[in-house]
C-alpha positions in Angstrom: 11.0 -34.7 93.2 9.3 -34.9 96.2 12.5 -35.9 98.3 14.3 -33.2 96.6 11.2 -30.7 97.9 12.1 -32.1 101.4 15.6 -31.7 100.9 15.6 -28.3 99.8 13.3 -27.3 102.9 15.2 -29.3 105.1 17.9 -26.7 103.7 16.1 -24.0 104.2 15.4 -24.3 108.1 18.9 -24.4 108.8 19.8 -21.8 111.7 23.0 -20.3 110.8 25.1 -17.8 112.4 23.9 -13.6 112.4 25.1 -12.3 108.8 28.1 -10.5 110.9 29.3 -13.5 113.1 29.3 -15.7 109.7 31.2 -13.8 107.4 33.6 -13.9 110.0 33.8 -17.6 110.1 33.6 -17.8 107.1 36.3 -15.9 106.0 38.9 -16.9 108.4 37.6 -20.7 107.4 39.1 -19.1 103.4 42.4 -17.9 105.0 43.3 -20.5 107.6 42.0 -22.8 104.5 44.5 -21.2 102.2 47.6 -21.5 104.4 47.2 -25.1 105.0 47.2 -25.7 101.4 50.0 -23.6 100.6 51.7 -25.0 103.4 50.9 -28.9 102.1 52.3 -27.8 98.8 55.2 -25.5 99.9 56.4 -28.6 102.1 59.4 -30.2 102.3 59.7 -33.5 100.4 62.8 -34.9 102.5 62.5 -34.6 106.2 65.7 -33.9 108.3 68.1 -36.2 109.0 66.6 -38.8 112.3 63.3 -37.5 111.8 60.3 -40.1 110.6 58.4 -39.6 107.6 55.6 -40.7 109.2 52.3 -38.2 110.0 53.4 -36.5 113.0 56.7 -35.0 111.2 54.3 -34.6 107.7 51.5 -32.4 110.0 54.3 -30.4 111.5 56.4 -29.8 108.5 53.0 -27.9 106.1 52.5 -26.3 109.3 55.7 -24.6 109.2 54.9 -23.8 105.7 51.4 -22.4 106.6 52.4 -18.9 105.9 51.1 -14.8 104.3 54.1 -15.1 103.2 54.4 -19.6 101.8 50.9 -19.1 100.3 52.7 -15.6 98.3 55.0 -17.4 97.1 52.5 -20.6 95.6 51.1 -17.3 93.7 54.3 -16.1 92.6 55.5 -19.1 90.8 54.4 -18.5 87.7 56.7 -14.7 87.9 59.3 -17.3 87.4 58.4 -19.6 84.7 57.7 -16.0 83.4 61.5 -15.0 83.7 63.2 -17.9 81.9 60.7 -18.0 78.6 61.4 -14.0 78.7 65.3 -14.6 79.6 65.1 -16.9 76.7 64.0 -14.7 73.8 66.4 -12.0 75.4 69.3 -12.8 76.2 69.4 -16.2 74.5 69.8 -18.7 77.6 69.1 -21.8 76.3 73.1 -22.3 75.2 76.1 -20.9 76.5 77.0 -20.0 73.1 73.8 -18.0 72.7 73.9 -16.2 76.3 73.9 -11.8 76.5 75.1 -10.7 79.8 73.5 -7.1 81.7 77.0 -6.6 82.8 80.8 -7.7 82.8 83.6 -6.8 85.5 87.2 -7.7 84.9 90.1 -9.3 87.9 93.1 -9.1 87.7 96.2 -10.5 90.2 93.2 -11.6 92.3 91.4 -7.7 92.6 88.1 -6.7 90.9 87.8 -4.0 88.4 84.1 -2.6 87.9 82.8 -5.0 90.4 81.1 -2.1 92.6 78.8 -1.3 89.5 77.8 -5.0 89.4 73.8 -6.1 90.4 73.7 -6.4 94.5 70.1 -8.7 93.2 70.3 -12.6 92.5 71.3 -13.7 89.1 74.7 -15.9 87.6 77.8 -15.5 86.5 80.5 -16.5 83.5 84.0 -16.6 84.0 86.0 -16.1 80.7 89.4 -17.3 80.6 92.0 -14.3 78.5 91.2 -16.7 75.7 87.6 -16.6 75.8 86.9 -19.7 77.1 84.4 -20.7 80.0 85.9 -21.2 83.0 83.1 -21.7 85.6 79.6 -21.2 85.9 78.0 -20.0 89.0 74.9 -18.2 90.8 74.1 -15.7 93.5 71.3 -13.9 95.9 73.5 -11.0 96.0 76.4 -10.7 93.0 78.3 -8.1 95.1 78.4 -9.7 98.2 79.4 -13.4 96.9 82.5 -12.1 95.3 83.7 -9.6 97.8 83.1 -11.5 100.4 83.1 -15.1 98.6 85.7 -15.8 95.8 88.1 -13.0 96.4 87.8 -13.1 99.8 88.3 -17.1 99.4 91.3 -16.4 97.0 93.0 -14.3 99.6 92.8 -16.8 102.7 94.4 -19.7 100.3 97.0 -17.6 99.5 97.8 -16.7 103.2 98.2 -20.5 104.3 99.7 -21.6 101.1 97.0 -23.3 98.9 95.5 -22.6 96.2 91.7 -21.6 95.6 90.2 -23.3 92.1 89.8 -20.4 90.5 93.2 -18.8 91.6 94.8 -19.6 88.1 92.5 -17.1 86.1 92.0 -14.3 89.4 96.4 -14.0 88.6 96.0 -13.8 84.5 93.1 -12.3 84.3 89.6 -13.0 83.8 86.3 -11.5 82.8 83.0 -11.8 84.2 80.2 -11.5 82.5 76.4 -11.2 84.2 73.0 -12.1 84.2 71.2 -10.1 86.4 67.7 -12.1 87.6 64.7 -11.5 89.5 64.7 -15.0 92.0 66.7 -16.7 93.5 65.5 -20.0 91.9 65.9 -19.0 87.9 68.9 -17.7 88.6 69.7 -21.9 90.5 68.0 -23.0 87.5 69.6 -21.2 85.3 73.1 -21.7 86.5 72.3 -25.8 87.1 70.7 -25.9 83.0 74.5 -23.8 82.3 76.6 -26.2 84.4 75.1 -29.2 82.7 75.4 -28.2 79.2 79.4 -26.9 80.1 80.0 -30.4 81.6 78.7 -32.5 78.9 80.3 -30.7 76.0 83.9 -31.7 75.4 84.1 -27.8 73.9 84.3 -26.6 77.4 86.4 -26.6 80.4 85.0 -26.0 83.7 86.2 -25.5 86.6 82.4 -26.5 88.3 83.0 -30.4 89.6 79.8 -31.4 89.9 76.2 -30.7 88.1 73.4 -28.6 90.2 69.7 -30.2 90.6 70.9 -33.4 89.2 68.7 -35.2 92.0 65.1 -35.1 93.5 64.7 -32.0 95.9 63.8 -31.6 99.0 63.1 -27.8 99.6 60.2 -25.8 97.2 62.6 -23.5 96.2 65.2 -26.2 94.7 62.5 -27.9 93.3 60.7 -25.3 91.5 64.3 -24.5 89.9 64.8 -28.0 89.1 61.5 -28.1 87.3 62.5 -24.8 85.3 65.7 -26.9 84.9 64.4 -30.0 83.5 62.3 -27.8 80.9 65.4 -25.3 79.2 66.2 -27.8 76.3 64.1 -25.0 74.1 62.2 -22.1 74.1 59.2 -24.4 73.6 59.9 -26.7 75.8 59.7 -23.7 78.8 56.9 -22.8 77.4 55.3 -26.2 77.4 56.7 -26.4 80.7 55.0 -22.9 82.1 51.9 -24.3 80.7 51.9 -27.1 82.5 52.8 -25.7 86.3 50.1 -22.9 85.5 47.5 -25.6 84.5 48.7 -27.8 87.8 48.2 -24.1 90.0 44.3 -24.0 88.4 43.7 -27.3 89.9 44.4 -26.6 93.3 42.8 -23.5 92.7 39.8 -25.3 92.6 40.5 -28.4 95.7 41.4 -25.2 97.7 37.5 -23.3 96.6 36.4 -26.7 97.0 38.2 -27.3 100.4 37.0 -24.0 101.8 33.0 -24.2 100.9 32.7 -27.8 102.3 34.3 -26.6 106.1 31.5 -24.0 105.6 28.8 -26.6 104.6 30.0 -28.4 108.0 30.0 -25.3 110.0 26.1 -24.6 108.8 25.4 -28.0 109.8 27.3 -28.1 113.5 25.4 -24.3 113.6 22.3 -26.2 113.3 22.9 -29.0 115.4 23.8 -26.6 118.4 21.0 -24.7 118.1 18.1 -26.3 117.0 19.2 -29.7 119.3 18.1 -31.7 116.2 20.6 -35.1 116.0 19.2 -36.4 112.7 22.6 -37.9 112.2 21.4 -39.3 108.9 18.9 -36.8 107.8 22.4 -34.3 108.1 25.1 -37.1 106.3 23.3 -36.7 103.3 21.9 -33.6 103.2 26.3 -32.5 104.2 27.2 -35.4 100.7 24.7 -33.7 98.6 25.7 -30.4 98.4 29.5 -31.3 99.2 29.0 -32.6 95.2 27.0 -30.4 94.1 30.1 -28.1 94.9 32.7 -29.7 93.7 30.5 -30.5 90.4 30.0 -26.8 90.1 33.3 -26.2 90.8 35.1 -28.3 87.4 31.7 -26.5 85.6 33.0 -23.6 86.6 35.8 -22.9 84.0 36.3 -18.8 85.8 37.5 -21.3 89.0 40.4 -22.7 87.0 41.1 -19.8 84.9 41.5 -18.2 88.4 44.4 -19.6 88.4 46.3 -19.1 85.4 45.3 -16.2 86.0 47.4 -15.9 88.8 50.2 -18.3 88.0 51.1 -16.1 84.6 50.1 -12.9 85.5 50.9 -12.6 89.1 52.0 -9.1 90.2 53.4 -6.5 88.1 56.0 -4.9 90.6 57.8 -5.7 93.7 55.1 -4.0 95.7 52.1 -5.8 94.3 53.5 -9.1 94.5 53.2 -8.7 98.5 49.4 -9.5 97.6 48.7 -12.8 96.8 45.1 -12.2 96.9 45.7 -9.3 94.7 45.4 -11.3 91.0 42.8 -13.2 91.7 40.7 -9.9 92.9 41.6 -8.4 90.0 39.9 -11.3 87.7 37.1 -11.3 90.3 36.7 -7.8 90.4 36.8 -8.2 86.2 34.5 -11.3 86.2 31.9 -8.9 88.0 32.2 -5.5 86.2 31.7 -8.2 82.8 28.5 -9.7 85.4 27.3 -6.6 85.6 27.7 -5.1 82.3 26.2 -8.0 80.6 23.2 -7.6 83.2 22.7 -4.1 83.4 19.6 -4.3 81.1 18.1 -6.8 83.3 18.9 -5.3 86.9 16.5 -3.7 88.5 17.9 -0.5 90.5 17.2 -2.0 93.8 19.3 -5.3 92.0 22.1 -3.2 90.9 23.2 -1.2 93.5 23.1 -4.2 95.7 25.9 -5.4 92.9 27.0 -2.5 93.3 27.6 -1.8 96.9 29.0 -6.1 97.1 31.2 -5.7 94.3 33.3 -2.4 96.0 32.9 -3.9 99.8 34.3 -7.0 99.0 36.9 -7.0 96.6 38.1 -3.6 98.8 37.9 -5.6 101.8 40.1 -8.3 100.6 42.6 -6.3 98.6 42.9 -4.1 102.1 42.7 -7.0 104.3 45.3 -9.9 102.5 48.3 -7.5 102.4 47.0 -6.5 106.2 47.3 -10.5 107.4 51.1 -10.9 105.5 52.2 -7.4 107.6 50.4 -9.2 110.9 52.0 -12.4 111.0 54.9 -10.6 110.8 54.1 -8.5 113.8 52.3 -11.2 115.9 55.7 -14.2 114.6 58.5 -12.8 116.9 55.6 -12.8 119.9 53.6 -15.7 119.6 55.5 -18.3 117.1 54.7 -21.0 115.1 50.7 -20.0 115.8 51.0 -16.7 113.6 49.8 -17.6 110.4 46.5 -19.1 112.4 46.2 -16.2 114.7 46.7 -13.9 112.1 44.0 -15.5 109.9 41.8 -14.7 112.8 42.5 -11.4 113.0 42.0 -9.9 109.4 39.3 -12.4 108.9 37.8 -10.2 112.1 38.8 -7.5 110.7 37.1 -7.7 107.0 34.4 -8.3 108.5 33.5 -5.3 110.8 34.3 -3.5 107.9 32.7 -5.2 105.9 29.8 -4.3 108.2 30.2 -0.9 109.1 30.9 -0.3 104.8 27.6 -1.9 104.2 25.6 1.1 106.2 26.8 4.1 104.2 28.6 2.7 101.2 24.5 1.2 99.3 23.7 5.1 100.0 26.4 6.3 98.0 25.7 3.7 95.4 22.0 5.0 95.5 22.4 8.5 95.2 25.2 7.9 92.2 23.2 5.4 90.5 19.7 7.6 91.1 21.3 10.4 90.0 21.9 8.4 87.0 18.4 7.3 86.3 16.9 10.5 87.2 19.5 12.1 84.6 18.9 9.3 81.9 15.0 9.7 82.4 15.9 13.8 82.1 17.7 13.1 78.8 14.8 9.8 77.8 12.1 13.1 78.0 14.3 15.5 76.1 15.0 13.6 73.3 10.9 12.4 73.3 10.6 16.2 73.6 13.0 16.7 70.0 11.0 13.4 67.9 7.4 15.2 68.8 8.6 18.6 67.6 10.2 16.6 64.8 7.5 15.2 64.0 5.4 18.7 64.0 8.5 20.0 61.9 7.5 17.4 59.5 3.7 17.9 59.7 3.9 21.6 59.1 6.6 20.9 55.7 4.0 18.8 54.4 1.2 21.1 54.7 3.6 24.0 53.1 3.9 20.6 50.0 0.8 20.0 50.5 -0.7 23.9 50.0 2.2 24.8 47.8 0.8 22.1 45.3 -2.2 22.5 45.6 -1.8 26.9 44.5 0.0 25.1 41.9 -2.9 23.5 40.8 -4.9 26.9 41.2 -2.2 28.7 39.0 -2.5 26.3 36.4 -6.3 26.4 36.2 -6.3 29.9 35.9 -3.5 30.2 33.5 -5.5 28.0 31.4 -9.0 29.6 32.1 -7.4 32.6 31.2 -5.9 31.4 27.7 -9.3 30.2 27.0 -10.6 34.1 28.1 -8.4 34.8 25.8 -8.8 32.3 22.9 -12.3 33.5 23.1 -12.1 37.0 23.6 -10.1 36.7 20.3 -12.8 35.6 18.6 -15.2 37.8 19.5 -13.4 40.7 18.4 -12.5 39.1 15.1 -16.4 39.0 14.4 -17.0 42.3 15.6 -15.4 43.7 13.3 -16.0 41.3 10.7 -19.9 42.4 11.0 -19.1 46.3 11.5 -17.5 45.3 7.8 
């Protein structure tokens, strides 16, 4: 117990950077770590030919993939799974026999009819001959361009030199090309590979495709993701399981990423304290460092919110093309919702000052994170042409600097605005409470008055009853007196 007390006291004595500088450094650590972790996750598994798979090559591979775009790609992987599961219901993509298409065009005598109406985005196309039999399955980043500059042009070039293109028979006799539009190149590649695999393994189809796509382990990250999707496409149920598995993995990476960030920040605190104080208590510092890191790991695995962030980000991802450009947005929505819920739950226990502080922190940090996360990608794009591979890390520092400075200046006047709103609200609440008390008091007075009137009416009724009874008695007595008087007279 005494040891724990000494340890806590020692932690309190740590000398730290001024708040603004500390915030900028912490944000830089967060940005750089996020990009490096994304780089590791997006690294090419198979190094280029002639490249040694040693540590230097591996580090170079990770650095090449460490960018805001790469981090954004990690966050948006859920979009691929969401799309492929959705299309299993809407387009029946688990089998060639059940396919439903978005559009189609025809090719006759080597010329396409209706191609200009076909999507210029990614997708999968299936070629049917005049008998309605499947002859070819393909995918493209730009379907219209793939046919104009690809298949049709290649067919013409082959004819000029007296050779036969692989689809010349279909193009000459006539064929129908049916298209399924996709949101990403990866989902198109996965769908194409799954359909080709089905066609090649069944005697029912006689396709021109010579090889199975995505059959072996892939090197590039887009193909790795596409192969994962393709391997899960036996049925809708297996695709849902595959998506759930990937979401869980993403949540685990989220926990690891946050643990790394917090551990580096702790190490930073120790280094700053060492520089400022000059105290070289290595054993004390090491024990304190390890204790705090272990505590962080415990908290990360206890805190299901961090795990949920990864799943939330993975599955919900972006709602539009513009929003999907911001890697942090899904997490920010989750954080904002969590913060709002926490404020709501604790509203009765918080003092006015605590409420103002919490609201200010939520407004400034959430707003700034959204803005500077999007700026990070923009800055990196601009800097890449100037400083090359160092751009991701320079942009990470600049965005952290902007985050720190804007947070500092916003903290000057946002609390005043919040104070005014909360203060006005509190004043209004106080007035409402006073008015309610007055109404209650008035109501009580009215009740008392009614009770008094009831008592008065009751007593009056008794009095009237008594008077009537007395009157009756007097009437009886008077009647008797008259009778007696009359008898005496006779």
